[in-house]
C-alpha positions as CSV (number, residue, x, y, z in Angstrom):
1,X,0.0,0.2,-0.1
2,X,1.5,3.4,-1.1
3,X,1.9,5.8,1.7
4,X,0.8,9.4,1.2
5,X,3.2,12.1,2.8
6,X,2.1,15.6,3.7
7,X,5.4,17.0,3.0
8,X,7.1,17.8,-0.6
9,X,9.4,15.0,-1.4
10,X,12.2,15.0,-3.9
11,X,10.1,12.7,-6.4
12,X,7.3,15.3,-6.3
13,X,10.1,18.1,-7.2
14,X,11.2,16.0,-10.1
15,X,7.4,15.9,-11.3
16,X,7.1,19.6,-10.9
17,X,10.3,20.0,-12.9
18,X,9.1,18.0,-15.8
19,X,5.7,19.6,-16.0
20,X,7.4,22.9,-16.6
21,X,9.9,21.5,-19.1
22,X,6.8,20.4,-21.1
23,X,5.3,23.9,-20.8
24,X,5.8,25.6,-24.5
25,X,8.2,28.9,-24.5
26,X,8.5,28.1,-20.3
27,X,12.4,29.6,-20.5
28,X,11.1,32.7,-22.8
29,X,8.4,33.3,-20.3
30,X,10.5,33.3,-17.4
31,X,13.0,35.6,-18.5
32,X,10.3,38.1,-19.4
33,X,8.7,37.7,-16.1
34,X,11.9,37.9,-13.9
35,X,12.8,41.1,-16.2
36,X,9.7,43.0,-16.2
37,X,7.6,41.8,-13.6
38,X,3.9,40.2,-13.5
39,X,1.9,43.2,-14.2
40,X,3.8,44.6,-17.3
41,X,4.2,40.7,-19.0
42,X,0.6,39.9,-18.5
43,X,-0.7,42.9,-20.2
44,X,-2.9,42.5,-23.3
45,X,-2.5,45.7,-25.1
46,X,-4.9,44.6,-28.2
47,X,-7.7,45.3,-25.2
48,X,-6.9,48.9,-25.8
49,X,-8.9,49.3,-28.6
50,X,-12.2,48.9,-26.3
51,X,-10.7,51.8,-24.2
52,X,-10.9,55.0,-26.2
53,X,-12.0,57.8,-23.7
54,X,-15.1,58.8,-25.4
55,X,-18.3,58.5,-23.0
56,X,-22.0,59.1,-24.1
57,X,-22.9,60.5,-20.6
58,X,-20.3,62.7,-19.2
59,X,-20.6,65.0,-16.0
60,X,-18.6,68.1,-16.4
61,X,-15.8,68.3,-13.7
62,X,-12.5,69.8,-13.6
63,X,-8.9,69.0,-11.9
64,X,-8.4,65.7,-9.8
65,X,-7.5,65.9,-6.1
66,X,-4.6,64.2,-4.7
67,X,-4.8,62.3,-1.3
68,X,-0.7,61.6,-1.7
69,X,0.6,59.0,0.8
70,X,-2.6,58.8,2.6
71,X,-5.8,56.4,2.8
72,X,-8.0,59.1,2.7
73,X,-9.9,58.3,-0.6
74,X,-13.5,57.7,1.0
75,X,-13.3,61.1,2.2
76,X,-11.8,62.7,-0.9
77,X,-14.5,61.0,-3.0
78,X,-17.1,62.2,-0.5
79,X,-15.9,65.9,-1.1
80,X,-15.4,65.3,-4.5
81,X,-19.1,64.7,-5.1
82,X,-19.8,67.8,-3.2
83,X,-17.3,70.2,-4.6
84,X,-18.6,69.4,-8.4
85,X,-22.3,70.7,-7.2
86,X,-20.3,73.8,-5.5
87,X,-18.4,74.4,-8.5
88,X,-21.6,74.7,-10.8
89,X,-23.4,76.6,-8.5
90,X,-21.3,79.2,-7.8
91,X,-18.8,78.9,-10.7
92,X,-15.5,78.6,-9.0
93,X,-13.4,76.2,-10.9
94,X,-11.3,73.8,-9.2
95,X,-12.5,74.6,-5.9
96,X,-11.5,71.8,-3.0
97,X,-12.9,71.4,0.7
98,X,-10.6,71.0,3.4
99,X,-9.6,67.3,3.5
100,X,-7.3,67.9,6.4
101,X,-10.2,69.8,8.3
102,X,-12.5,66.6,8.4
103,X,-9.4,63.9,8.7
104,X,-8.7,65.6,12.2
105,X,-12.2,64.9,13.7
106,X,-12.0,61.7,11.6
107,X,-9.1,60.7,13.8
108,X,-10.4,62.1,17.2
109,X,-13.6,60.6,16.9
110,X,-11.9,57.0,15.7
111,X,-10.1,57.4,19.1
112,X,-12.6,57.8,21.0
113,X,-14.8,54.8,19.6
114,X,-11.5,52.9,20.2
115,X,-11.7,53.8,24.1
116,X,-15.3,53.3,24.4
117,X,-14.8,50.1,23.0
118,X,-12.1,49.1,25.0
119,X,-14.1,49.9,28.1
120,X,-17.0,47.6,26.8
121,X,-14.4,44.9,26.2
122,X,-12.1,45.5,29.0
123,X,-12.6,42.6,31.0
124,X,-12.6,40.4,28.0
125,X,-10.2,37.3,27.5
126,X,-7.0,39.0,25.5
127,X,-7.7,36.2,23.1
128,X,-11.1,37.2,22.6
129,X,-12.1,37.5,18.3
130,X,-13.6,41.0,18.9
131,X,-11.2,42.4,21.5
132,X,-8.5,41.6,18.8
133,X,-10.7,43.5,16.3
134,X,-10.8,46.4,18.1
135,X,-6.9,46.2,18.7
136,X,-6.3,45.8,14.8
137,X,-8.9,48.5,14.1
138,X,-7.2,51.5,15.8
139,X,-6.2,54.5,13.9
140,X,-6.2,54.6,10.3
141,X,-7.2,56.3,7.3
142,X,-9.8,54.0,6.0
143,X,-13.7,54.7,6.2
144,X,-17.0,54.2,5.1
145,X,-19.2,56.4,3.2
146,X,-21.4,57.1,6.0
147,X,-18.7,57.9,8.2
148,X,-18.1,61.3,5.9
149,X,-21.8,62.6,6.5
150,X,-21.5,61.8,9.9
151,X,-18.5,64.0,10.3
152,X,-19.8,66.6,8.1
153,X,-23.2,66.8,9.7
154,X,-21.6,67.3,12.9
155,X,-18.4,69.0,12.3
156,X,-19.3,70.9,8.9
157,X,-16.6,71.6,6.1
158,X,-14.3,74.4,5.1
159,X,-12.6,75.5,2.3
160,X,-8.9,73.9,1.5
161,X,-7.4,77.4,2.0
162,X,-8.5,77.8,5.5
163,X,-7.0,74.6,6.8
164,X,-4.6,73.3,4.1
165,X,-2.9,70.4,4.2
166,X,0.3,69.6,6.5
167,X,3.1,67.1,6.1
168,X,1.3,64.5,8.4
169,X,-2.0,64.7,6.6
170,X,-0.3,64.0,3.3
171,X,1.7,61.3,4.5
172,X,0.2,59.7,7.5
173,X,2.0,57.0,8.4
174,X,4.2,58.4,10.9
175,X,1.3,60.0,13.1
176,X,-0.9,56.8,12.9
177,X,2.1,54.8,14.4
178,X,2.0,57.4,17.2
179,X,-1.6,57.4,17.8
180,X,-1.8,53.6,17.8
181,X,1.1,53.5,20.3
182,X,-0.9,56.0,22.5
183,X,-4.4,54.5,22.0
184,X,-3.1,50.8,22.6
185,X,-1.1,52.2,25.9
186,X,-4.6,53.6,27.2
187,X,-6.3,50.3,26.5
188,X,-4.0,48.5,28.8
189,X,-4.5,51.4,31.2
190,X,-8.4,50.8,30.8
191,X,-8.0,46.9,31.6
192,X,-6.0,47.7,34.3
193,X,-8.6,50.2,35.7
194,X,-11.1,47.9,35.6
195,X,-9.0,44.8,37.0
196,X,-8.6,47.2,40.1
197,X,-12.6,47.7,40.2
198,X,-12.7,51.2,39.0
199,X,-16.3,52.4,38.3
200,X,-17.6,53.8,35.1
201,X,-17.3,57.6,36.5
202,X,-13.4,57.0,36.6
203,X,-13.3,54.8,33.6
204,X,-14.6,57.8,31.5
205,X,-12.5,60.5,33.5
206,X,-9.4,58.5,32.7
207,X,-11.1,58.5,28.8
208,X,-11.2,62.3,28.7
209,X,-7.7,62.7,29.6
210,X,-6.4,60.2,27.3
211,X,-8.6,62.2,24.4
212,X,-7.0,65.9,25.6
213,X,-3.4,64.1,24.6
214,X,-5.1,62.6,21.3
215,X,-6.1,66.3,20.6
216,X,-3.0,67.7,21.4
217,X,-1.2,65.6,19.2
218,X,-3.6,65.9,16.1
219,X,-3.1,69.7,16.9
220,X,0.3,69.4,16.4
221,X,0.5,67.0,13.4
222,X,-2.6,68.5,11.4
223,X,-3.1,72.5,12.6
224,X,-5.7,73.6,14.7
225,X,-9.2,73.5,13.4
226,X,-10.8,76.8,12.8
227,X,-14.0,77.8,14.9
228,X,-14.8,81.1,12.1
229,X,-13.5,82.1,9.2
230,X,-14.1,84.3,5.9
231,X,-14.8,82.8,2.8
232,X,-13.2,85.1,0.4
233,X,-13.0,84.3,-3.7
234,X,-13.4,85.4,-7.3
235,X,-15.8,83.5,-9.1
236,X,-14.9,82.6,-12.8
237,X,-16.8,85.9,-14.1
238,X,-14.0,87.3,-12.1
239,X,-16.5,88.8,-9.6
240,X,-15.5,89.4,-6.2
241,X,-17.1,87.8,-3.2
242,X,-16.5,87.9,0.6
243,X,-18.7,86.3,3.7
244,X,-17.3,87.0,7.0
245,X,-17.3,85.3,10.3
246,X,-18.5,81.6,9.1
247,X,-18.4,78.8,11.2
248,X,-17.7,75.2,9.3
249,X,-21.5,74.4,10.4
250,X,-23.0,77.5,8.8
251,X,-20.9,77.0,5.7
252,X,-21.7,74.0,5.2
253,X,-25.5,74.9,6.0
254,X,-25.4,78.1,3.5
255,X,-23.3,76.9,0.8
256,X,-23.7,72.9,0.1
257,X,-26.5,71.9,2.5
258,X,-26.5,68.2,1.2
259,X,-29.3,66.0,2.9
260,X,-27.1,62.8,3.3
261,X,-30.5,61.1,4.2
262,X,-31.7,61.4,1.0
263,X,-28.6,59.0,-0.1
264,X,-28.5,55.2,0.3
265,X,-25.8,52.8,-0.3
266,X,-26.4,49.9,-3.0
267,X,-24.1,46.9,-3.1
268,X,-23.4,43.8,-4.9
269,X,-21.7,41.6,-2.2
270,X,-22.7,37.8,-3.5
271,X,-21.2,36.1,-0.6
272,X,-24.2,37.7,1.5
273,X,-27.8,37.2,1.1
274,X,-29.5,39.5,-1.7
275,X,-32.2,41.8,-0.9
276,X,-31.0,42.4,3.1
277,X,-30.1,45.7,4.4
278,X,-26.6,45.0,6.1
279,X,-24.7,47.5,9.0
280,X,-21.2,47.4,10.2
281,X,-21.5,49.0,13.8
282,X,-17.7,48.6,14.6
283,X,-16.9,51.1,12.0
284,X,-19.9,53.6,13.1
285,X,-17.4,55.6,15.2
286,X,-19.3,58.9,15.6
287,X,-21.6,58.3,18.2
288,X,-25.3,59.9,17.0
289,X,-23.9,60.3,13.4
290,X,-25.4,58.7,10.4
291,X,-24.7,54.7,10.6
292,X,-23.5,52.7,7.8
293,X,-26.1,50.5,6.0
294,X,-25.7,48.8,2.9
295,X,-28.0,47.3,0.9
296,X,-27.3,44.3,-1.0
297,X,-29.5,44.8,-4.3
298,X,-27.1,43.2,-6.9
299,X,-25.3,44.8,-10.1
300,X,-28.5,45.5,-12.3
301,X,-30.1,47.7,-9.6
302,X,-26.6,49.3,-8.9
303,X,-26.0,50.3,-12.5
304,X,-29.3,51.7,-13.4
305,X,-29.1,53.9,-10.4
306,X,-25.6,55.3,-11.2
307,X,-26.4,55.5,-14.9
308,X,-29.5,57.5,-14.0
309,X,-27.5,59.7,-11.8
310,X,-24.9,60.3,-14.5
311,X,-27.6,61.5,-16.8
312,X,-29.0,64.0,-14.2
313,X,-25.7,65.2,-13.8
314,X,-24.7,63.8,-10.8
315,X,-21.4,62.2,-9.9
316,X,-21.3,58.8,-8.0
317,X,-19.2,57.8,-4.9
318,X,-18.1,54.0,-5.2
319,X,-16.2,51.6,-3.4
320,X,-14.0,49.0,-5.1
321,X,-11.3,46.6,-5.0
322,X,-8.5,48.9,-7.0
323,X,-5.5,47.2,-6.9
324,X,-6.9,44.4,-9.2
325,X,-6.4,44.4,-12.8
326,X,-5.1,47.9,-12.8
327,X,-2.7,49.7,-14.8
328,X,-2.0,52.7,-12.4
329,X,0.3,54.5,-14.9
330,X,-2.2,54.7,-18.1
331,X,-5.3,54.8,-15.7
332,X,-6.9,51.7,-16.5
333,X,-9.1,49.3,-15.1
334,X,-10.3,46.3,-17.4
335,X,-10.3,42.6,-16.7
336,X,-9.4,42.0,-20.1
337,X,-6.2,44.0,-20.2
338,X,-4.2,41.7,-17.8
339,X,-3.5,38.0,-18.8
340,X,-2.3,36.7,-15.4
341,X,-3.6,33.0,-16.2
342,X,-2.7,32.9,-19.6
343,X,0.9,33.8,-18.4
344,X,1.3,31.2,-16.0
345,X,-0.6,28.8,-17.6
346,X,-2.5,28.4,-14.3
347,X,-6.2,28.8,-13.6
348,X,-6.3,31.9,-11.2
349,X,-10.1,32.9,-11.3
350,X,-12.1,33.2,-8.5
351,X,-15.8,34.2,-8.4
352,X,-16.9,37.4,-6.8
353,X,-18.4,35.3,-4.1
354,X,-15.4,33.3,-3.3
355,X,-12.9,36.4,-3.3
356,X,-15.1,37.8,-0.7
357,X,-15.2,34.7,1.4
358,X,-11.6,33.9,1.2
359,X,-10.6,37.7,1.7
360,X,-8.9,38.1,-1.5
361,X,-11.4,40.4,-2.6
362,X,-12.3,43.4,-0.4
363,X,-13.3,47.2,-0.7
364,X,-9.6,48.9,-1.1
365,X,-10.2,52.3,-2.3
366,X,-13.2,54.8,-3.2
367,X,-13.4,57.0,-6.3
368,X,-16.0,59.0,-7.9
369,X,-18.1,58.2,-11.4
370,X,-18.1,60.8,-13.4
371,X,-19.1,59.4,-16.9
372,X,-20.6,56.0,-19.0
373,X,-20.6,55.0,-22.4
374,X,-23.7,53.5,-23.2
375,X,-24.1,51.4,-26.8
376,X,-27.6,50.4,-27.2
377,X,-28.5,51.6,-23.7
378,X,-25.9,49.3,-22.2
379,X,-23.0,50.4,-20.6
380,X,-19.4,49.5,-22.0
381,X,-17.0,51.4,-20.1
382,X,-17.2,54.1,-17.3
383,X,-15.2,57.2,-16.5
384,X,-13.9,57.5,-13.2
385,X,-12.4,60.6,-11.4
386,X,-9.4,59.1,-8.9
387,X,-7.8,61.3,-6.1
388,X,-4.2,60.2,-6.9
389,X,-3.1,63.3,-8.6
390,X,-2.8,64.1,-12.2
391,X,-0.1,62.1,-13.6
392,X,-2.1,59.0,-13.6
393,X,-4.3,58.1,-16.4
394,X,-5.7,60.9,-18.7
395,X,-4.9,63.9,-16.0
396,X,-6.2,61.8,-13.0
397,X,-8.9,60.1,-14.6
398,X,-9.5,56.5,-15.3
399,X,-11.3,54.4,-17.5
400,X,-13.3,51.2,-16.3
401,X,-14.6,48.3,-18.5
402,X,-18.0,47.1,-17.7
403,X,-16.5,43.8,-17.0
404,X,-14.0,45.2,-14.3
405,X,-17.6,47.0,-12.6
406,X,-19.0,43.6,-12.7
407,X,-15.9,41.9,-11.0
408,X,-14.4,44.3,-8.5
409,X,-16.8,46.9,-7.9
410,X,-18.9,46.5,-4.5
411,X,-20.8,49.7,-3.5
412,X,-22.3,52.9,-4.7
413,X,-24.0,56.1,-3.4
414,X,-26.9,57.4,-5.0
415,X,-30.0,59.7,-4.5
416,X,-33.0,57.7,-3.3
417,X,-34.6,59.1,-6.5
418,X,-32.4,57.1,-8.7
419,X,-33.3,53.8,-7.3
420,X,-35.7,51.6,-8.3
421,X,-38.7,50.6,-6.0
422,X,-37.9,47.0,-5.0
423,X,-34.1,48.5,-4.3
424,X,-35.9,51.1,-2.4
425,X,-37.4,48.5,0.0
426,X,-34.2,46.8,0.4
427,X,-32.9,50.0,1.8
428,X,-35.8,50.4,4.5
429,X,-35.6,46.8,5.7
430,X,-34.3,46.4,9.4
431,X,-30.4,46.3,9.4
432,X,-28.5,43.1,9.8
433,X,-25.4,43.7,11.4
434,X,-22.3,42.2,10.9
435,X,-19.5,41.4,12.7
436,X,-16.1,43.3,12.8
437,X,-14.5,40.7,11.0
438,X,-17.0,40.0,8.4
439,X,-16.0,40.4,4.4
440,X,-17.9,43.5,4.3
441,X,-15.6,45.2,6.5
């Protein structure tokens, strides 16, 4: 009887080598991959014939933004959708809201959430799954769409000139390391206080002192958020305007006044049950703010709502797995432009559901949809505004094939008026909350 071994035997290696030797042109392929890398070697340049940058439906927009070495894409995309309307209404080309201003409060609220979470879990075992998820969560750039409205409704917005970017807002790795060190130190302090029998009043008092330190660190890194400011500008017709003594909240109400409750998140997450409304309380870090709700309605409903939005001149926030099948330099998102399975003669295909279930697929980036090319009323490609500056793609704009949309795009944010009746019913269903380690995270 043949004994099956768990390890790799030298006979196995011989079989592997023999199979490789039978692969046509394996030496040529090896040299090319070793010299040029996987992505460049797998490119299918013939696919470019379907990627011309002409769109039958296109919203007028101006220069792109640049998040630099930060992961604030979700906030940039949210503010981008607001600024497009602002630019048209007030005739101000290339206006930007201060991403740094909202990022300041984003980190402050995240710190408060983590310490509250630590108090709630302070007597859990050190290997408790939710406790470990809380430690991993910490300070980061990431966020969900609803976090943006929660921050904006509470703190308002300001023009970028009022609170410009700093070294630390442009490159967030260093300050995140400091904040995470501080927060994890406070988690250990909270656990010790609980072990010593501290009551809720003492725990809250300790948290307030810790948050005072966090606030100080944030001011040193990002600057002091303005309480009042003057809004001074010239419009595209060279007319001078000034509005004095505004607060960030009154500026938002007067000049933006978006009702975020009129918007919903539609998703295609096939490893979850369709026609359900999901929530992520572990990422709702603005207490009493807008909560995360994701209606899993599928691709057809998503696309119809996005197309209706674009036809009506409204750009669309969306979340996707941007690192997949992407050419950063040329600004291409296309599954047919990369042929890695052909290159390696190996089956590298996973379904969308399996990618999510195995955590190979996740929402890694948020961008803004600004156009679509419809042929016989069906989308074939999409125009995408990124926040990586104007050196990539067509002055910062990417082109996305419709197949890439199907494969790697997970959620969009649209006004309710563009959503079909069945999907609207899904958005109104009771929320089914998912765990912090769920694939929807």
